PDB file with SEQRES, HELIX, SHEET and CRYST1 records, atoms N, CA, C and O in Angstrom:
SEQRES   1 A   86  UNK UNK UNK UNK UNK UNK UNK UNK UNK UNK UNK UNK UNK          
SEQRES   2 A   86  UNK UNK UNK UNK UNK UNK UNK UNK UNK UNK UNK UNK UNK          
SEQRES   3 A   86  UNK UNK UNK UNK UNK UNK UNK UNK UNK UNK UNK UNK UNK          
SEQRES   4 A   86  UNK UNK UNK UNK UNK UNK UNK UNK UNK UNK UNK UNK UNK          
SEQRES   5 A   86  UNK UNK UNK UNK UNK UNK UNK UNK UNK UNK UNK UNK UNK          
SEQRES   6 A   86  UNK UNK UNK UNK UNK UNK UNK UNK UNK UNK UNK UNK UNK          
SEQRES   7 A   86  UNK UNK UNK UNK UNK UNK UNK UNK                              
HELIX    1 AA1 UNK A    9  UNK A   12  5                                   4    
HELIX    2 AA2 UNK A   17  UNK A   30  1                                  14    
HELIX    3 AA3 UNK A   43  UNK A   85  1                                  43    
SHEET    1 AA1 2 UNK A   6  UNK A   8  0                                        
SHEET    2 AA1 2 UNK A  35  UNK A  37  1                                        
CRYST1    1.000    1.000    1.000  90.00  90.00  90.00 P 1           1          
ATOM      1  N   UNK A   1     -25.007  84.516 -17.032  1.00  0.00           N  
ATOM      2  CA  UNK A   1     -23.914  84.185 -16.143  1.00  0.00           C  
ATOM      3  C   UNK A   1     -24.479  83.542 -14.879  1.00  0.00           C  
ATOM      4  O   UNK A   1     -25.508  83.971 -14.358  1.00  0.00           O  
ATOM      5  N   UNK A   2     -23.801  82.520 -14.400  1.00  0.00           N  
ATOM      6  CA  UNK A   2     -24.255  81.803 -13.205  1.00  0.00           C  
ATOM      7  C   UNK A   2     -24.043  82.655 -11.958  1.00  0.00           C  
ATOM      8  O   UNK A   2     -23.182  83.534 -11.926  1.00  0.00           O  
ATOM      9  N   UNK A   3     -24.847  82.377 -10.933  1.00  0.00           N  
ATOM     10  CA  UNK A   3     -24.713  83.088  -9.665  1.00  0.00           C  
ATOM     11  C   UNK A   3     -23.494  82.589  -8.896  1.00  0.00           C  
ATOM     12  O   UNK A   3     -23.121  81.418  -8.975  1.00  0.00           O  
ATOM     13  N   UNK A   4     -22.892  83.499  -8.161  1.00  0.00           N  
ATOM     14  CA  UNK A   4     -21.771  83.179  -7.291  1.00  0.00           C  
ATOM     15  C   UNK A   4     -22.231  82.161  -6.259  1.00  0.00           C  
ATOM     16  O   UNK A   4     -23.302  82.339  -5.679  1.00  0.00           O  
ATOM     17  N   UNK A   5     -21.454  81.081  -5.999  1.00  0.00           N  
ATOM     18  CA  UNK A   5     -21.891  80.061  -5.042  1.00  0.00           C  
ATOM     19  C   UNK A   5     -22.020  80.617  -3.622  1.00  0.00           C  
ATOM     20  O   UNK A   5     -21.061  81.150  -3.065  1.00  0.00           O  
ATOM     21  N   UNK A   6     -23.180  80.489  -3.064  1.00  0.00           N  
ATOM     22  CA  UNK A   6     -23.474  80.958  -1.718  1.00  0.00           C  
ATOM     23  C   UNK A   6     -24.079  79.780  -0.949  1.00  0.00           C  
ATOM     24  O   UNK A   6     -25.144  79.279  -1.309  1.00  0.00           O  
ATOM     25  N   UNK A   7     -23.397  79.346   0.105  1.00  0.00           N  
ATOM     26  CA  UNK A   7     -23.826  78.176   0.864  1.00  0.00           C  
ATOM     27  C   UNK A   7     -24.320  78.608   2.240  1.00  0.00           C  
ATOM     28  O   UNK A   7     -23.596  79.256   2.996  1.00  0.00           O  
ATOM     29  N   UNK A   8     -25.558  78.244   2.553  1.00  0.00           N  
ATOM     30  CA  UNK A   8     -26.157  78.545   3.856  1.00  0.00           C  
ATOM     31  C   UNK A   8     -25.896  77.357   4.781  1.00  0.00           C  
ATOM     32  O   UNK A   8     -26.497  76.294   4.624  1.00  0.00           O  
ATOM     33  N   UNK A   9     -24.996  77.546   5.743  1.00  0.00           N  
ATOM     34  CA  UNK A   9     -24.600  76.466   6.638  1.00  0.00           C  
ATOM     35  C   UNK A   9     -25.751  75.966   7.528  1.00  0.00           C  
ATOM     36  O   UNK A   9     -25.722  74.825   7.988  1.00  0.00           O  
ATOM     37  N   UNK A  10     -26.745  76.798   7.767  1.00  0.00           N  
ATOM     38  CA  UNK A  10     -27.879  76.374   8.590  1.00  0.00           C  
ATOM     39  C   UNK A  10     -28.645  75.229   7.929  1.00  0.00           C  
ATOM     40  O   UNK A  10     -29.320  74.454   8.607  1.00  0.00           O  
ATOM     41  N   UNK A  11     -28.538  75.128   6.616  1.00  0.00           N  
ATOM     42  CA  UNK A  11     -29.296  74.100   5.891  1.00  0.00           C  
ATOM     43  C   UNK A  11     -28.593  72.743   5.872  1.00  0.00           C  
ATOM     44  O   UNK A  11     -29.111  71.785   5.299  1.00  0.00           O  
ATOM     45  N   UNK A  12     -27.413  72.656   6.497  1.00  0.00           N  
ATOM     46  CA  UNK A  12     -26.730  71.364   6.582  1.00  0.00           C  
ATOM     47  C   UNK A  12     -27.375  70.447   7.616  1.00  0.00           C  
ATOM     48  O   UNK A  12     -27.220  69.227   7.551  1.00  0.00           O  
ATOM     49  N   UNK A  13     -28.087  71.024   8.557  1.00  0.00           N  
ATOM     50  CA  UNK A  13     -28.752  70.238   9.600  1.00  0.00           C  
ATOM     51  C   UNK A  13     -30.248  70.269   9.370  1.00  0.00           C  
ATOM     52  O   UNK A  13     -30.955  71.084   9.964  1.00  0.00           O  
ATOM     53  N   UNK A  14     -30.725  69.403   8.529  1.00  0.00           N  
ATOM     54  CA  UNK A  14     -32.154  69.370   8.272  1.00  0.00           C  
ATOM     55  C   UNK A  14     -32.461  68.699   6.948  1.00  0.00           C  
ATOM     56  O   UNK A  14     -31.628  68.006   6.365  1.00  0.00           O  
ATOM     57  N   UNK A  15     -33.680  68.925   6.493  1.00  0.00           N  
ATOM     58  CA  UNK A  15     -34.176  68.267   5.283  1.00  0.00           C  
ATOM     59  C   UNK A  15     -33.416  68.685   4.021  1.00  0.00           C  
ATOM     60  O   UNK A  15     -33.397  67.942   3.040  1.00  0.00           O  
ATOM     61  N   UNK A  16     -32.798  69.852   4.036  1.00  0.00           N  
ATOM     62  CA  UNK A  16     -32.110  70.352   2.843  1.00  0.00           C  
ATOM     63  C   UNK A  16     -30.617  70.002   2.817  1.00  0.00           C  
ATOM     64  O   UNK A  16     -29.866  70.550   2.010  1.00  0.00           O  
ATOM     65  N   UNK A  17     -30.188  69.094   3.695  1.00  0.00           N  
ATOM     66  CA  UNK A  17     -28.777  68.727   3.765  1.00  0.00           C  
ATOM     67  C   UNK A  17     -28.254  68.213   2.424  1.00  0.00           C  
ATOM     68  O   UNK A  17     -27.190  68.644   1.978  1.00  0.00           O  
ATOM     69  N   UNK A  18     -28.967  67.319   1.786  1.00  0.00           N  
ATOM     70  CA  UNK A  18     -28.528  66.751   0.510  1.00  0.00           C  
ATOM     71  C   UNK A  18     -28.346  67.809  -0.568  1.00  0.00           C  
ATOM     72  O   UNK A  18     -27.353  67.810  -1.296  1.00  0.00           O  
ATOM     73  N   UNK A  19     -29.317  68.707  -0.658  1.00  0.00           N  
ATOM     74  CA  UNK A  19     -29.245  69.793  -1.647  1.00  0.00           C  
ATOM     75  C   UNK A  19     -28.059  70.706  -1.346  1.00  0.00           C  
ATOM     76  O   UNK A  19     -27.347  71.135  -2.254  1.00  0.00           O  
ATOM     77  N   UNK A  20     -27.854  70.997  -0.068  1.00  0.00           N  
ATOM     78  CA  UNK A  20     -26.746  71.869   0.335  1.00  0.00           C  
ATOM     79  C   UNK A  20     -25.406  71.207   0.027  1.00  0.00           C  
ATOM     80  O   UNK A  20     -24.487  71.869  -0.455  1.00  0.00           O  
ATOM     81  N   UNK A  21     -25.287  69.912   0.299  1.00  0.00           N  
ATOM     82  CA  UNK A  21     -24.056  69.189  -0.009  1.00  0.00           C  
ATOM     83  C   UNK A  21     -23.803  69.183  -1.517  1.00  0.00           C  
ATOM     84  O   UNK A  21     -22.656  69.298  -1.951  1.00  0.00           O  
ATOM     85  N   UNK A  22     -24.847  69.053  -2.307  1.00  0.00           N  
ATOM     86  CA  UNK A  22     -24.704  69.111  -3.772  1.00  0.00           C  
ATOM     87  C   UNK A  22     -24.217  70.489  -4.221  1.00  0.00           C  
ATOM     88  O   UNK A  22     -23.417  70.601  -5.151  1.00  0.00           O  
ATOM     89  N   UNK A  23     -24.706  71.534  -3.553  1.00  0.00           N  
ATOM     90  CA  UNK A  23     -24.246  72.892  -3.877  1.00  0.00           C  
ATOM     91  C   UNK A  23     -22.760  73.052  -3.558  1.00  0.00           C  
ATOM     92  O   UNK A  23     -22.020  73.665  -4.328  1.00  0.00           O  
ATOM     93  N   UNK A  24     -22.325  72.500  -2.421  1.00  0.00           N  
ATOM     94  CA  UNK A  24     -20.903  72.571  -2.052  1.00  0.00           C  
ATOM     95  C   UNK A  24     -20.067  71.810  -3.082  1.00  0.00           C  
ATOM     96  O   UNK A  24     -19.029  72.297  -3.529  1.00  0.00           O  
ATOM     97  N   UNK A  25     -20.521  70.628  -3.449  1.00  0.00           N  
ATOM     98  CA  UNK A  25     -19.799  69.815  -4.447  1.00  0.00           C  
ATOM     99  C   UNK A  25     -19.691  70.566  -5.765  1.00  0.00           C  
ATOM    100  O   UNK A  25     -18.613  70.637  -6.355  1.00  0.00           O  
ATOM    101  N   UNK A  26     -20.798  71.124  -6.227  1.00  0.00           N  
ATOM    102  CA  UNK A  26     -20.798  71.876  -7.475  1.00  0.00           C  
ATOM    103  C   UNK A  26     -19.874  73.089  -7.401  1.00  0.00           C  
ATOM    104  O   UNK A  26     -19.132  73.368  -8.343  1.00  0.00           O  
ATOM    105  N   UNK A  27     -19.922  73.805  -6.284  1.00  0.00           N  
ATOM    106  CA  UNK A  27     -19.069  74.985  -6.119  1.00  0.00           C  
ATOM    107  C   UNK A  27     -17.596  74.594  -6.159  1.00  0.00           C  
ATOM    108  O   UNK A  27     -16.784  75.285  -6.775  1.00  0.00           O  
ATOM    109  N   UNK A  28     -17.253  73.496  -5.510  1.00  0.00           N  
ATOM    110  CA  UNK A  28     -15.852  73.040  -5.502  1.00  0.00           C  
ATOM    111  C   UNK A  28     -15.401  72.608  -6.886  1.00  0.00           C  
ATOM    112  O   UNK A  28     -14.299  72.947  -7.316  1.00  0.00           O  
ATOM    113  N   UNK A  29     -16.231  71.874  -7.576  1.00  0.00           N  
ATOM    114  CA  UNK A  29     -15.855  71.335  -8.888  1.00  0.00           C  
ATOM    115  C   UNK A  29     -15.870  72.391  -9.995  1.00  0.00           C  
ATOM    116  O   UNK A  29     -15.020  72.368 -10.885  1.00  0.00           O  
ATOM    117  N   UNK A  30     -16.822  73.306  -9.944  1.00  0.00           N  
ATOM    118  CA  UNK A  30     -17.004  74.233 -11.063  1.00  0.00           C  
ATOM    119  C   UNK A  30     -16.508  75.651 -10.811  1.00  0.00           C  
ATOM    120  O   UNK A  30     -16.251  76.395 -11.757  1.00  0.00           O  
ATOM    121  N   UNK A  31     -16.373  76.028  -9.547  1.00  0.00           N  
ATOM    122  CA  UNK A  31     -15.925  77.380  -9.230  1.00  0.00           C  
ATOM    123  C   UNK A  31     -14.575  77.387  -8.532  1.00  0.00           C  
ATOM    124  O   UNK A  31     -13.739  78.254  -8.789  1.00  0.00           O  
ATOM    125  N   UNK A  32     -14.365  76.422  -7.651  1.00  0.00           N  
ATOM    126  CA  UNK A  32     -13.140  76.384  -6.868  1.00  0.00           C  
ATOM    127  C   UNK A  32     -13.238  77.153  -5.568  1.00  0.00           C  
ATOM    128  O   UNK A  32     -12.279  77.190  -4.797  1.00  0.00           O  
ATOM    129  N   UNK A  33     -14.368  77.761  -5.314  1.00  0.00           N  
ATOM    130  CA  UNK A  33     -14.578  78.526  -4.081  1.00  0.00           C  
ATOM    131  C   UNK A  33     -16.063  78.777  -3.906  1.00  0.00           C  
ATOM    132  O   UNK A  33     -16.857  78.554  -4.820  1.00  0.00           O  
ATOM    133  N   UNK A  34     -16.430  79.244  -2.716  1.00  0.00           N  
ATOM    134  CA  UNK A  34     -17.819  79.621  -2.439  1.00  0.00           C  
ATOM    135  C   UNK A  34     -17.835  80.484  -1.193  1.00  0.00           C  
ATOM    136  O   UNK A  34     -16.846  80.563  -0.464  1.00  0.00           O  
ATOM    137  N   UNK A  35     -18.962  81.127  -0.955  1.00  0.00           N  
ATOM    138  CA  UNK A  35     -19.130  81.947   0.247  1.00  0.00           C  
ATOM    139  C   UNK A  35     -20.063  81.224   1.203  1.00  0.00           C  
ATOM    140  O   UNK A  35     -21.106  80.707   0.804  1.00  0.00           O  
ATOM    141  N   UNK A  36     -19.669  81.197   2.473  1.00  0.00           N  
ATOM    142  CA  UNK A  36     -20.508  80.592   3.504  1.00  0.00           C  
ATOM    143  C   UNK A  36     -21.263  81.673   4.264  1.00  0.00           C  
ATOM    144  O   UNK A  36     -20.697  82.708   4.617  1.00  0.00           O  
ATOM    145  N   UNK A  37     -22.532  81.427   4.510  1.00  0.00           N  
ATOM    146  CA  UNK A  37     -23.329  82.324   5.353  1.00  0.00           C  
ATOM    147  C   UNK A  37     -23.926  81.488   6.493  1.00  0.00           C  
ATOM    148  O   UNK A  37     -24.065  80.270   6.385  1.00  0.00           O  
ATOM    149  N   UNK A  38     -24.267  82.159   7.557  1.00  0.00           N  
ATOM    150  CA  UNK A  38     -24.853  81.521   8.746  1.00  0.00           C  
ATOM    151  C   UNK A  38     -23.957  80.411   9.289  1.00  0.00           C  
ATOM    152  O   UNK A  38     -24.427  79.328   9.638  1.00  0.00           O  
ATOM    153  N   UNK A  39     -22.655  80.704   9.354  1.00  0.00           N  
ATOM    154  CA  UNK A  39     -21.678  79.728   9.831  1.00  0.00           C  
ATOM    155  C   UNK A  39     -21.425  79.850  11.329  1.00  0.00           C  
ATOM    156  O   UNK A  39     -20.817  78.958  11.921  1.00  0.00           O  
ATOM    157  N   UNK A  40     -21.870  80.919  11.946  1.00  0.00           N  
ATOM    158  CA  UNK A  40     -21.738  81.076  13.385  1.00  0.00           C  
ATOM    159  C   UNK A  40     -20.414  81.662  13.852  1.00  0.00           C  
ATOM    160  O   UNK A  40     -20.179  81.753  15.057  1.00  0.00           O  
ATOM    161  N   UNK A  41     -19.548  82.058  12.934  1.00  0.00           N  
ATOM    162  CA  UNK A  41     -18.265  82.663  13.315  1.00  0.00           C  
ATOM    163  C   UNK A  41     -18.475  84.167  13.430  1.00  0.00           C  
ATOM    164  O   UNK A  41     -19.029  84.795  12.528  1.00  0.00           O  
ATOM    165  N   UNK A  42     -18.030  84.740  14.543  1.00  0.00           N  
ATOM    166  CA  UNK A  42     -18.267  86.161  14.786  1.00  0.00           C  
ATOM    167  C   UNK A  42     -17.472  87.029  13.801  1.00  0.00           C  
ATOM    168  O   UNK A  42     -16.417  86.637  13.303  1.00  0.00           O  
ATOM    169  N   UNK A  43     -18.018  88.216  13.543  1.00  0.00           N  
ATOM    170  CA  UNK A  43     -17.333  89.171  12.660  1.00  0.00           C  
ATOM    171  C   UNK A  43     -16.002  89.601  13.264  1.00  0.00           C  
ATOM    172  O   UNK A  43     -15.035  89.854  12.545  1.00  0.00           O  
ATOM    173  N   UNK A  44     -15.963  89.681  14.589  1.00  0.00           N  
ATOM    174  CA  UNK A  44     -14.723  90.071  15.257  1.00  0.00           C  
ATOM    175  C   UNK A  44     -13.616  89.059  14.986  1.00  0.00           C  
ATOM    176  O   UNK A  44     -12.485  89.442  14.685  1.00  0.00           O  
ATOM    177  N   UNK A  45     -13.933  87.776  15.089  1.00  0.00           N  
ATOM    178  CA  UNK A  45     -12.935  86.744  14.823  1.00  0.00           C  
ATOM    179  C   UNK A  45     -12.521  86.758  13.356  1.00  0.00           C  
ATOM    180  O   UNK A  45     -11.335  86.635  13.048  1.00  0.00           O  
ATOM    181  N   UNK A  46     -13.475  86.905  12.457  1.00  0.00           N  
ATOM    182  CA  UNK A  46     -13.148  86.973  11.026  1.00  0.00           C  
ATOM    183  C   UNK A  46     -12.235  88.155  10.725  1.00  0.00           C  
ATOM    184  O   UNK A  46     -11.287  88.031   9.950  1.00  0.00           O  
ATOM    185  N   UNK A  47     -12.522  89.310  11.344  1.00  0.00           N  
ATOM    186  CA  UNK A  47     -11.672  90.490  11.147  1.00  0.00           C  
ATOM    187  C   UNK A  47     -10.264  90.247  11.684  1.00  0.00           C  
ATOM    188  O   UNK A  47      -9.278  90.648  11.066  1.00  0.00           O  
ATOM    189  N   UNK A  48     -10.179  89.585  12.846  1.00  0.00           N  
ATOM    190  CA  UNK A  48      -8.874  89.300  13.447  1.00  0.00           C  
ATOM    191  C   UNK A  48      -8.070  88.352  12.557  1.00  0.00           C  
ATOM    192  O   UNK A  48      -6.880  88.572  12.330  1.00  0.00           O  
ATOM    193  N   UNK A  49      -8.709  87.310  12.059  1.00  0.00           N  
ATOM    194  CA  UNK A  49      -8.026  86.361  11.176  1.00  0.00           C  
ATOM    195  C   UNK A  49      -7.596  87.059   9.886  1.00  0.00           C  
ATOM    196  O   UNK A  49      -6.492  86.822   9.395  1.00  0.00           O  
ATOM    197  N   UNK A  50      -8.439  87.901   9.344  1.00  0.00           N  
ATOM    198  CA  UNK A  50      -8.105  88.659   8.134  1.00  0.00           C  
ATOM    199  C   UNK A  50      -6.868  89.524   8.362  1.00  0.00           C  
ATOM    200  O   UNK A  50      -5.958  89.544   7.533  1.00  0.00           O  
ATOM    201  N   UNK A  51      -6.838  90.228   9.474  1.00  0.00           N  
ATOM    202  CA  UNK A  51      -5.689  91.093   9.787  1.00  0.00           C  
ATOM    203  C   UNK A  51      -4.424  90.265   9.977  1.00  0.00           C  
ATOM    204  O   UNK A  51      -3.362  90.628   9.470  1.00  0.00           O  
ATOM    205  N   UNK A  52      -4.530  89.158  10.701  1.00  0.00           N  
ATOM    206  CA  UNK A  52      -3.361  88.315  10.943  1.00  0.00           C  
ATOM    207  C   UNK A  52      -2.835  87.724   9.633  1.00  0.00           C  
ATOM    208  O   UNK A  52      -1.624  87.634   9.434  1.00  0.00           O  
ATOM    209  N   UNK A  53      -3.731  87.326   8.755  1.00  0.00           N  
ATOM    210  CA  UNK A  53      -3.336  86.773   7.461  1.00  0.00           C  
ATOM    211  C   UNK A  53      -2.609  87.818   6.629  1.00  0.00           C  
ATOM    212  O   UNK A  53      -1.567  87.533   6.039  1.00  0.00           O  
ATOM    213  N   UNK A  54      -3.152  89.020   6.583  1.00  0.00           N  
ATOM    214  CA  UNK A  54      -2.513  90.093   5.812  1.00  0.00           C  
ATOM    215  C   UNK A  54      -1.159  90.466   6.402  1.00  0.00           C  
ATOM    216  O   UNK A  54      -0.207  90.701   5.658  1.00  0.00           O  
ATOM    217  N   UNK A  55      -1.058  90.523   7.729  1.00  0.00           N  
ATOM    218  CA  UNK A  55       0.220  90.826   8.376  1.00  0.00           C  
ATOM    219  C   UNK A  55       1.254  89.753   8.055  1.00  0.00           C  
ATOM    220  O   UNK A  55       2.407  90.066   7.756  1.00  0.00           O  
ATOM    221  N   UNK A  56       0.843  88.487   8.118  1.00  0.00           N  
ATOM    222  CA  UNK A  56       1.755  87.385   7.819  1.00  0.00           C  
ATOM    223  C   UNK A  56       2.222  87.456   6.362  1.00  0.00           C  
ATOM    224  O   UNK A  56       3.410  87.297   6.082  1.00  0.00           O  
ATOM    225  N   UNK A  57       1.303  87.691   5.451  1.00  0.00           N  
ATOM    226  CA  UNK A  57       1.648  87.791   4.035  1.00  0.00           C  
ATOM    227  C   UNK A  57       2.636  88.932   3.802  1.00  0.00           C  
ATOM    228  O   UNK A  57       3.598  88.787   3.049  1.00  0.00           O  
ATOM    229  N   UNK A  58       2.389  90.063   4.451  1.00  0.00           N  
ATOM    230  CA  UNK A  58       3.276  91.221   4.304  1.00  0.00           C  
ATOM    231  C   UNK A  58       4.683  90.881   4.787  1.00  0.00           C  
ATOM    232  O   UNK A  58       5.664  91.213   4.122  1.00  0.00           O  
ATOM    233  N   UNK A  59       4.788  90.218   5.944  1.00  0.00           N  
ATOM    234  CA  UNK A  59       6.096  89.837   6.476  1.00  0.00           C  
ATOM    235  C   UNK A  59       6.802  88.863   5.535  1.00  0.00           C  
ATOM    236  O   UNK A  59       8.005  88.979   5.302  1.00  0.00           O  
ATOM    237  N   UNK A  60       6.056  87.909   5.000  1.00  0.00           N  
ATOM    238  CA  UNK A  60       6.648  86.942   4.063  1.00  0.00           C  
ATOM    239  C   UNK A  60       7.162  87.641   2.815  1.00  0.00           C  
ATOM    240  O   UNK A  60       8.250  87.330   2.330  1.00  0.00           O  
ATOM    241  N   UNK A  61       6.390  88.577   2.298  1.00  0.00           N  
ATOM    242  CA  UNK A  61       6.806  89.304   1.099  1.00  0.00           C  
ATOM    243  C   UNK A  61       8.025  90.169   1.386  1.00  0.00           C  
ATOM    244  O   UNK A  61       8.918  90.282   0.546  1.00  0.00           O  
ATOM    245  N   UNK A  62       8.069  90.775   2.556  1.00  0.00           N  
ATOM    246  CA  UNK A  62       9.236  91.581   2.933  1.00  0.00           C  
ATOM    247  C   UNK A  62      10.481  90.696   3.024  1.00  0.00           C  
ATOM    248  O   UNK A  62      11.558  91.087   2.574  1.00  0.00           O  
ATOM    249  N   UNK A  63      10.332  89.512   3.606  1.00  0.00           N  
ATOM    250  CA  UNK A  63      11.463  88.585   3.728  1.00  0.00           C  
ATOM    251  C   UNK A  63      11.920  88.125   2.342  1.00  0.00           C  
ATOM    252  O   UNK A  63      13.120  88.065   2.072  1.00  0.00           O  
ATOM    253  N   UNK A  64      10.979  87.803   1.474  1.00  0.00           N  
ATOM    254  CA  UNK A  64      11.348  87.384   0.108  1.00  0.00           C  
ATOM    255  C   UNK A  64      12.072  88.510  -0.618  1.00  0.00           C  
ATOM    256  O   UNK A  64      13.021  88.261  -1.360  1.00  0.00           O  
ATOM    257  N   UNK A  65      11.633  89.742  -0.409  1.00  0.00           N  
ATOM    258  CA  UNK A  65      12.282  90.882  -1.045  1.00  0.00           C  
ATOM    259  C   UNK A  65      13.723  91.022  -0.538  1.00  0.00           C  
ATOM    260  O   UNK A  65      14.647  91.232  -1.324  1.00  0.00           O  
ATOM    261  N   UNK A  66      13.903  90.905   0.781  1.00  0.00           N  
ATOM    262  CA  UNK A  66      15.245  90.999   1.358  1.00  0.00           C  
ATOM    263  C   UNK A  66      16.153  89.902   0.814  1.00  0.00           C  
ATOM    264  O   UNK A  66      17.314  90.152   0.492  1.00  0.00           O  
ATOM    265  N   UNK A  67      15.623  88.696   0.714  1.00  0.00           N  
ATOM    266  CA  UNK A  67      16.416  87.581   0.179  1.00  0.00           C  
ATOM    267  C   UNK A  67      16.764  87.811  -1.292  1.00  0.00           C  
ATOM    268  O   UNK A  67      17.873  87.496  -1.725  1.00  0.00           O  
ATOM    269  N   UNK A  68      15.829  88.353  -2.053  1.00  0.00           N  
ATOM    270  CA  UNK A  68      16.079  88.636  -3.462  1.00  0.00           C  
ATOM    271  C   UNK A  68      17.164  89.704  -3.602  1.00  0.00           C  
ATOM    272  O   UNK A  68      18.066  89.566  -4.428  1.00  0.00           O  
ATOM    273  N   UNK A  69      17.082  90.756  -2.807  1.00  0.00           N  
ATOM    274  CA  UNK A  69      18.084  91.829  -2.855  1.00  0.00           C  
ATOM    275  C   UNK A  69      19.455  91.267  -2.484  1.00  0.00           C  
ATOM    276  O   UNK A  69      20.453  91.584  -3.131  1.00  0.00           O  
ATOM    277  N   UNK A  70      19.504  90.433  -1.444  1.00  0.00           N  
ATOM    278  CA  UNK A  70      20.778  89.837  -1.025  1.00  0.00           C  
ATOM    279  C   UNK A  70      21.339  88.939  -2.120  1.00  0.00           C  
ATOM    280  O   UNK A  70      22.543  88.950  -2.375  1.00  0.00           O  
ATOM    281  N   UNK A  71      20.477  88.162  -2.766  1.00  0.00           N  
ATOM    282  CA  UNK A  71      20.928  87.270  -3.839  1.00  0.00           C  
ATOM    283  C   UNK A  71      21.446  88.078  -5.022  1.00  0.00           C  
ATOM    284  O   UNK A  71      22.478  87.742  -5.602  1.00  0.00           O  
ATOM    285  N   UNK A  72      20.735  89.138  -5.379  1.00  0.00           N  
ATOM    286  CA  UNK A  72      21.175  89.990  -6.504  1.00  0.00           C  
ATOM    287  C   UNK A  72      22.493  90.672  -6.166  1.00  0.00           C  
ATOM    288  O   UNK A  72      23.357  90.815  -7.031  1.00  0.00           O  
ATOM    289  N   UNK A  73      22.654  91.090  -4.925  1.00  0.00           N  
ATOM    290  CA  UNK A  73      23.908  91.725  -4.503  1.00  0.00           C  
ATOM    291  C   UNK A  73      25.050  90.716  -4.595  1.00  0.00           C  
ATOM    292  O   UNK A  73      26.146  91.049  -5.048  1.00  0.00           O  
ATOM    293  N   UNK A  74      24.789  89.482  -4.164  1.00  0.00           N  
ATOM    294  CA  UNK A  74      25.814  88.442  -4.246  1.00  0.00           C  
ATOM    295  C   UNK A  74      26.173  88.147  -5.692  1.00  0.00           C  
ATOM    296  O   UNK A  74      27.348  87.986  -6.024  1.00  0.00           O  
ATOM    297  N   UNK A  75      25.162  88.076  -6.558  1.00  0.00           N  
ATOM    298  CA  UNK A  75      25.419  87.846  -7.979  1.00  0.00           C  
ATOM    299  C   UNK A  75      26.260  88.970  -8.562  1.00  0.00           C  
ATOM    300  O   UNK A  75      27.164  88.731  -9.362  1.00  0.00           O  
ATOM    301  N   UNK A  76      25.959  90.192  -8.157  1.00  0.00           N  
ATOM    302  CA  UNK A  76      26.710  91.347  -8.643  1.00  0.00           C  
ATOM    303  C   UNK A  76      28.165  91.288  -8.216  1.00  0.00           C  
ATOM    304  O   UNK A  76      29.061  91.551  -9.018  1.00  0.00           O  
ATOM    305  N   UNK A  77      28.405  90.948  -6.966  1.00  0.00           N  
ATOM    306  CA  UNK A  77      29.773  90.838  -6.458  1.00  0.00           C  
ATOM    307  C   UNK A  77      30.495  89.707  -7.167  1.00  0.00           C  
ATOM    308  O   UNK A  77      31.650  89.857  -7.567  1.00  0.00           O  
ATOM    309  N   UNK A  78      29.811  88.558  -7.327  1.00  0.00           N  
ATOM    310  CA  UNK A  78      30.416  87.412  -7.989  1.00  0.00           C  
ATOM    311  C   UNK A  78      30.763  87.756  -9.438  1.00  0.00           C  
ATOM    312  O   UNK A  78      31.828  87.384  -9.932  1.00  0.00           O  
ATOM    313  N   UNK A  79      29.867  88.461 -10.109  1.00  0.00           N  
ATOM    314  CA  UNK A  79      30.117  88.862 -11.491  1.00  0.00           C  
ATOM    315  C   UNK A  79      31.309  89.792 -11.599  1.00  0.00           C  
ATOM    316  O   UNK A  79      32.096  89.677 -12.539  1.00  0.00           O  
ATOM    317  N   UNK A  80      31.458  90.707 -10.658  1.00  0.00           N  
ATOM    318  CA  UNK A  80      32.601  91.632 -10.681  1.00  0.00           C  
ATOM    319  C   UNK A  80      33.908  90.886 -10.437  1.00  0.00           C  
ATOM    320  O   UNK A  80      34.910  91.170 -11.092  1.00  0.00           O  
ATOM    321  N   UNK A  81      33.910  89.934  -9.501  1.00  0.00           N  
ATOM    322  CA  UNK A  81      35.122  89.157  -9.201  1.00  0.00           C  
ATOM    323  C   UNK A  81      35.450  88.290 -10.417  1.00  0.00           C  
ATOM    324  O   UNK A  81      36.618  88.181 -10.790  1.00  0.00           O  
ATOM    325  N   UNK A  82      34.475  87.690 -11.023  1.00  0.00           N  
ATOM    326  CA  UNK A  82      34.683  86.829 -12.190  1.00  0.00           C  
ATOM    327  C   UNK A  82      35.309  87.630 -13.327  1.00  0.00           C  
ATOM    328  O   UNK A  82      36.236  87.154 -13.982  1.00  0.00           O  
ATOM    329  N   UNK A  83      34.806  88.847 -13.569  1.00  0.00           N  
ATOM    330  CA  UNK A  83      35.372  89.694 -14.635  1.00  0.00           C  
ATOM    331  C   UNK A  83      36.799  90.073 -14.310  1.00  0.00           C  
ATOM    332  O   UNK A  83      37.653  90.143 -15.194  1.00  0.00           O  
ATOM    333  N   UNK A  84      37.053  90.316 -13.040  1.00  0.00           N  
ATOM    334  CA  UNK A  84      38.398  90.710 -12.606  1.00  0.00           C  
ATOM    335  C   UNK A  84      39.397  89.577 -12.838  1.00  0.00           C  
ATOM    336  O   UNK A  84      40.539  89.798 -13.242  1.00  0.00           O  
ATOM    337  N   UNK A  85      38.921  88.344 -12.567  1.00  0.00           N  
ATOM    338  CA  UNK A  85      39.813  87.186 -12.704  1.00  0.00           C  
ATOM    339  C   UNK A  85      40.042  86.788 -14.156  1.00  0.00           C  
ATOM    340  O   UNK A  85      41.043  86.140 -14.461  1.00  0.00           O  
ATOM    341  N   UNK A  86      39.164  87.150 -15.032  1.00  0.00           N  
ATOM    342  CA  UNK A  86      39.301  86.782 -16.459  1.00  0.00           C  
ATOM    343  C   UNK A  86      40.175  87.733 -17.180  1.00  0.00           C  
ATOM    344  O   UNK A  86      40.400  87.577 -18.380  1.00  0.00           O  
TER     345      UNK A  86                                                      
END                                                                             
């Protein structure tokens, strides 16, 4: 089994730039994702973005659930009225 794509961002500035770019290209074409290391982004910022993303996803899912419940309730009412009229 092939290794998970791991890209060292420090190698983009130097003699290994071409090899690193080839690794990114391969990861995109064959895996669809990769992990970046030595990117310079603090763990605190990554944790904050992770939390914000999860909170946003949760709110979106809650809204979709509410809309689904409302739609099903409307369908139920419409079905009852339709049966009554027939």
